[in-house]
C-alpha positions, 0 to 999 in steps of 0.5 A, a space after each residue: 282011439 277015441 282021441 284020434 277019431 276026434 282029431 280026424 273029425 275036426 280035420 274033416 270038418 276044417 277041410 269041408 269048411 275050407 272047401 265051402 268057403 272057397 266056393 263062396 268067395 269065388 262067386 263073390 269075387 266074380 260078382 264084384 268083378 261083374 259089378 265093377 264092369 257095369 259101373 265102368 260103362 255108361 251103357 249097360 249094353 256095352 258092359 254086358 257085351 264086354 262081360 260076354 266076351 271076357 267070360 266066353 259066353 258067346 262068340 261073337 259077343 253080340 248083345 240083342 234086345 228081345 222085346 218082352 210082351 205083356 203089360 207095362 211095369 208101372 214107372 216110379 211115381 216121381 219119373 217125370 221129376 227124375 227125368 226133369 220133364 213136365 207131367 204132360 210129356 209122353 214117355 216111351 217104354 221098353 221091356 227087353 231081355 238083353 241076350 248074348 248068344 243064347 244066354 239072357 244076361 239081363 232084363 231091363 225096363 226103360 222109360 225114355 223121353 222120345 222128344 229128346 231123341 231123333 226120329 230115326 232113334 225113335 223108329 229103331 226103338 219101336 221097330 228093331 231089336 237094337 239095344 237102347 244104349 246102342 241106339 242112343 250112343 251118339 248122344 254121348 249120354 252119361 249114367 247116374 245110379 239111383 240104387 243098386 241092390 243084390 236083393 230083389 227089386 219089385 221090377 225084377 224076376 226071380 233069379 236076379 243077382 243084381 238090380 240097378 236103377 239109373 238115370 241116363 242124362 244128355 251132356 247138358 244134364 237133361 234126363 234121357 231115360 230111367 232104367 231098371 236093370 235086372 241081371 241074371 245068375 247066368 252072368 256068374 256061371 
């Protein structure tokens, strides 16, 4: 009897471990898929729109930028160097939540160079809920990642599953914006 009990306990433990292992890799696989989708696009807005659509998070899959009120998060000390602008150059700043349907997919801090945008683009960034990537899409910007971490970035709220820092550049290589993107756990649900 004792021997059978031991074997039974070992079998139950094996099953429990297997179930636990199944739940975790699925989440890991989903996160890897999510990260791959982000890496494939210069525009995080477009990557999130595609993800929202593929995952069926909202119909239609439309991304809206909702301004986050409050104080400005301090930019990195070397921001002017990163964007290749003189220290005297004024920078624009936006802190937004990117929302698809009723789901907040990310929060983003964005420091940008207004003098490298058109007057209409600057107006849209100041007055509308249009995401930055959509406003400046006609500029044909490229994205260069600086850092990506699954750990918490100081600029990100609790519940962030991925934090990306990147420089957006114009086709001629001049800096357009620096972004810190904080992706929420909603993306993996």
